[in-house]
C-alpha positions in Angstrom: 8.5 -12.8 -97.4 5.7 -12.5 -95.2 4.6 -15.6 -93.3 1.0 -14.8 -93.4 1.3 -13.4 -97.2 -0.7 -16.3 -98.7 -2.3 -19.6 -97.3 0.3 -22.0 -98.4 2.8 -23.4 -96.6 5.9 -20.4 -95.7 8.6 -23.0 -95.8 7.7 -24.6 -99.0 7.4 -20.8 -100.5 10.5 -19.4 -98.8 12.1 -23.2 -100.2 11.1 -22.3 -104.0 12.1 -18.8 -103.5 15.7 -19.4 -101.7 16.5 -21.8 -105.1 15.0 -19.5 -107.3 17.9 -17.0 -106.0 21.0 -19.6 -106.5 19.7 -21.4 -109.4 17.6 -21.9 -112.1 14.2 -23.2 -111.1 12.4 -26.1 -113.2 8.7 -27.3 -113.5 8.8 -29.6 -110.9 10.0 -27.3 -108.1 7.1 -25.5 -108.1 4.1 -28.3 -109.3 3.1 -28.0 -105.6 2.8 -24.2 -105.4 -0.8 -23.1 -105.5 -1.5 -20.0 -107.4 -1.2 -17.2 -105.1 2.0 -19.3 -104.0 3.4 -19.0 -107.4 2.4 -15.0 -107.5 4.1 -14.6 -103.9 7.1 -16.4 -105.4 6.8 -14.3 -108.5 6.8 -10.7 -106.3 9.7 -11.9 -103.9 12.0 -13.1 -106.6 11.2 -9.7 -109.1 11.7 -7.9 -106.3 15.3 -9.3 -105.3 16.6 -9.3 -109.1 15.0 -5.3 -108.7 17.6 -5.2 -105.9 20.5 -7.4 -107.5 20.4 -9.7 -104.8 21.3 -12.6 -106.6 24.0 -10.2 -108.4 25.4 -9.6 -105.3 25.6 -13.6 -104.4 26.8 -14.7 -107.8 27.6 -12.3 -109.7 24.7 -12.3 -112.0 20.7 -13.0 -112.2 20.6 -15.3 -115.4 19.4 -17.6 -113.5 16.9 -15.8 -111.2 15.5 -14.6 -114.1 15.4 -18.1 -115.7 13.1 -18.5 -112.7 10.5 -16.4 -113.3 10.0 -17.6 -116.7 9.2 -21.0 -115.5 6.6 -19.6 -113.2 5.1 -17.5 -115.6 5.2 -20.3 -118.2 3.1 -22.6 -116.3 0.0 -19.8 -116.2 -2.1 -20.7 -119.2 -5.3 -19.3 -120.6 -8.3 -21.8 -121.3 -9.6 -22.8 -124.0 -12.9 -20.8 -123.4 -10.5 -17.5 -123.4 -8.5 -18.3 -126.5 -11.7 -19.4 -128.7 -13.9 -16.4 -127.1 -11.1 -13.9 -128.3 -11.1 -15.6 -132.0 -14.9 -15.1 -132.0 -15.2 -11.4 -130.6 -11.8 -10.3 -132.4 -14.3 -11.0 -135.7 -17.2 -9.6 -133.6 -15.2 -6.2 -133.2 -14.1 -6.2 -136.8 -17.2 -6.6 -138.5 -18.6 -3.6 -136.1 -16.1 -1.4 -137.1 -17.5 -1.4 -140.4 -21.1 -0.3 -139.3 -22.0 3.3 -139.9 -22.1 4.4 -136.0 -18.1 3.4 -136.0 -17.6 5.7 -139.4 -16.0 8.5 -138.1 -13.0 6.2 -136.8 -12.9 4.0 -139.4 -12.7 7.1 -141.8 -10.0 8.7 -139.8 -7.9 5.0 -139.7 -8.1 5.4 -143.2 -6.9 8.2 -144.1 -4.5 8.6 -141.4 -1.5 10.9 -142.6 -4.0 13.6 -143.6 -5.7 13.7 -140.3 -4.5 16.0 -137.2 -3.8 14.6 -133.9 -7.1 15.5 -132.4 -8.9 12.9 -134.9 -6.1 10.3 -134.0 -6.7 10.5 -130.3 -10.6 10.6 -131.2 -10.1 7.2 -133.6 -7.8 5.9 -131.3 -10.3 6.0 -128.0 -12.8 5.0 -129.8 -11.6 2.0 -131.0 -10.3 0.7 -127.9 -13.3 1.4 -126.2 -15.4 -0.7 -128.8 -12.7 -3.6 -128.0 -14.0 -3.4 -124.7 -17.3 -3.6 -125.1 -17.3 -6.4 -128.0 -15.2 -8.5 -125.8 -17.0 -7.4 -122.5 -20.8 -8.0 -123.5 -22.3 -11.5 -122.2 -18.9 -11.7 -120.2 -18.5 -9.1 -117.4 -18.9 -5.3 -116.8 -17.2 -3.3 -118.8 -15.2 -0.6 -116.1 -14.3 3.0 -117.3 -11.3 3.4 -118.2 -9.5 6.4 -118.8 -7.1 6.9 -122.0 -4.7 9.2 -121.7 -1.8 10.4 -124.3 2.0 11.0 -123.1 3.9 13.7 -124.7 7.4 12.4 -125.7 9.0 15.0 -124.1 8.1 13.4 -120.8 9.8 11.0 -119.5 9.0 7.8 -121.8 12.1 5.6 -121.2 13.1 3.3 -118.7 16.0 2.5 -117.2 17.1 0.1 -120.3 17.0 2.4 -122.4 13.5 1.2 -123.9 10.8 3.4 -125.0 7.1 3.5 -123.0 5.0 2.8 -125.5 2.2 2.7 -123.2 0.6 1.1 -120.0 -2.2 0.4 -118.1 -3.3 1.1 -114.3 -6.6 -0.4 -112.7 -7.7 0.4 -109.3 -9.9 -2.6 -107.9 -11.3 -0.7 -105.4 -12.7 2.2 -107.1 -13.3 -0.2 -110.1 -11.5 2.0 -113.1 -8.7 2.1 -114.8 -6.5 4.3 -117.1 -4.6 3.7 -120.2 -1.8 5.3 -121.6 -0.2 5.6 -124.8 2.9 7.6 -125.9 1.8 10.1 -128.6 4.5 9.3 -130.8 2.9 6.0 -131.7 0.4 8.5 -133.3 2.4 11.5 -134.2 5.1 10.3 -135.8 3.8 7.4 -138.2 2.3 7.0 -141.7 -0.1 4.6 -141.0 -1.9 4.0 -137.6 -0.7 0.5 -137.6 1.9 1.2 -134.3 -0.7 3.5 -133.1 -3.4 0.4 -133.1 -0.7 -1.9 -131.5 -0.2 -0.5 -128.5 -3.8 0.8 -128.1 -5.4 -2.6 -128.7 -2.4 -4.0 -126.4 -3.4 -1.9 -123.6 -6.9 -2.7 -124.1 -6.4 -6.5 -123.2 -5.2 -5.5 -120.2 -8.2 -3.3 -119.4 -10.4 -6.3 -120.2 -8.1 -8.8 -118.2 -8.4 -6.3 -115.0 -12.1 -6.2 -115.7 -12.0 -10.0 -115.4 -10.1 -9.5 -112.0 -12.7 -6.8 -111.0 -15.4 -9.2 -111.7 -13.9 -11.8 -109.5 -12.7 -9.6 -106.5 -16.1 -8.1 -106.1 -18.3 -11.6 -106.9 -19.7 -10.9 -109.7 -18.5 -13.8 -111.8 -20.0 -17.6 -110.8 -18.2 -20.4 -110.4 -19.5 -22.3 -112.8 -18.5 -19.2 -115.7 -16.8 -20.5 -118.6 -14.2 -17.8 -117.8 -13.5 -18.2 -113.7 -10.4 -19.8 -113.8 -8.8 -16.7 -115.9 -10.6 -14.3 -114.2 -9.0 -16.0 -110.8 -5.7 -15.6 -112.6 -5.7 -12.3 -113.4 -7.2 -11.6 -110.1 -4.6 -13.3 -108.5 -1.6 -11.6 -110.4 -3.2 -8.1 -109.4 -3.8 -8.5 -105.9 -0.2 -10.1 -105.1 1.6 -7.8 -107.2 3.1 -10.7 -109.5 4.2 -8.7 -111.8 7.7 -9.1 -113.7 8.2 -5.2 -115.1 10.4 -4.6 -118.2 12.2 -2.5 -116.1 14.1 -5.0 -113.9 15.1 -6.8 -116.6 18.3 -7.0 -118.9 17.5 -5.5 -122.9 19.1 -9.1 -124.3 17.2 -11.3 -121.6 13.3 -10.1 -121.5 12.0 -13.5 -121.6 10.2 -13.1 -118.5 8.5 -10.2 -119.1 7.4 -11.9 -122.3 6.6 -15.0 -120.1 3.7 -13.5 -118.7 0.0 -14.6 -119.7 -1.8 -11.3 -119.4 1.7 -10.1 -121.7 1.2 -13.0 -123.9 -2.1 -12.6 -124.4 -2.0 -8.6 -124.9 0.4 -8.7 -127.6 -1.1 -11.5 -129.5 -4.4 -9.3 -129.4 -2.2 -6.1 -130.3 -0.9 -7.4 -132.8 -4.0 -9.6 -134.6 -6.2 -6.6 -133.8 -4.1 -3.9 -135.5 -3.0 -6.0 -138.7 -6.6 -6.9 -139.3 -8.3 -3.6 -138.6 -5.3 -2.0 -141.1 -6.3 -4.5 -143.9 -10.1 -3.8 -143.4 -9.6 -0.3 -143.8 -7.3 -0.2 -147.0 -9.5 -2.7 -148.3 
């Protein structure tokens, strides 16, 4: 860990990091860490886990994975964000029923009869509408490219789990990219899985837009989502990401405990089910 990495006492950060390598961290161990301090401990513990450091010391990484869960669970969304998502989700569903969205709506309704190009167009349309509705009046909607990857390409990570989708953003260029596995579209008889993945990743794009607003000073300190934007920004700039690939297939709690993954999974699940119910009603 670099001593100039964060504006917090390095000895404290290093002691927490070292303890996380040797035993499972508890809430009391991280209560004095700042937001950015937590992010840097996450980054370094994840890096150590990737390099099998705890395994070399103790023969297992179980306690380090548990330490990552403890820190990840300490990040909480504001009630403002949760309430806003609920309101915006309803607005999104109501908007999908309007005439201007009829092409995408009809493709979702007749999914099995549509070709790949029509399915891709519908998914792109719904994810962009998702971002526009959620960000209107909140933050700048950044340009986000939506790319579908062919299943013949490398779509498996080391654990053998299929890569369904991903999001990558660039704060300097203020743009992002969603990737989505084509298998979601071409091998399913309903759009449910495709929508789940797409709107999971669209939620990450919205989180990135908030991080971008914080990064470039577009969001005022008295904004109701300022603290949420600050969290997403801290995670982004610190690269405090716990990738699925460094975890055991039977112990992925550190990945799902992350605030951005919790929110994205909930939104992807809720939007996809509600949207399928809507088009089938």
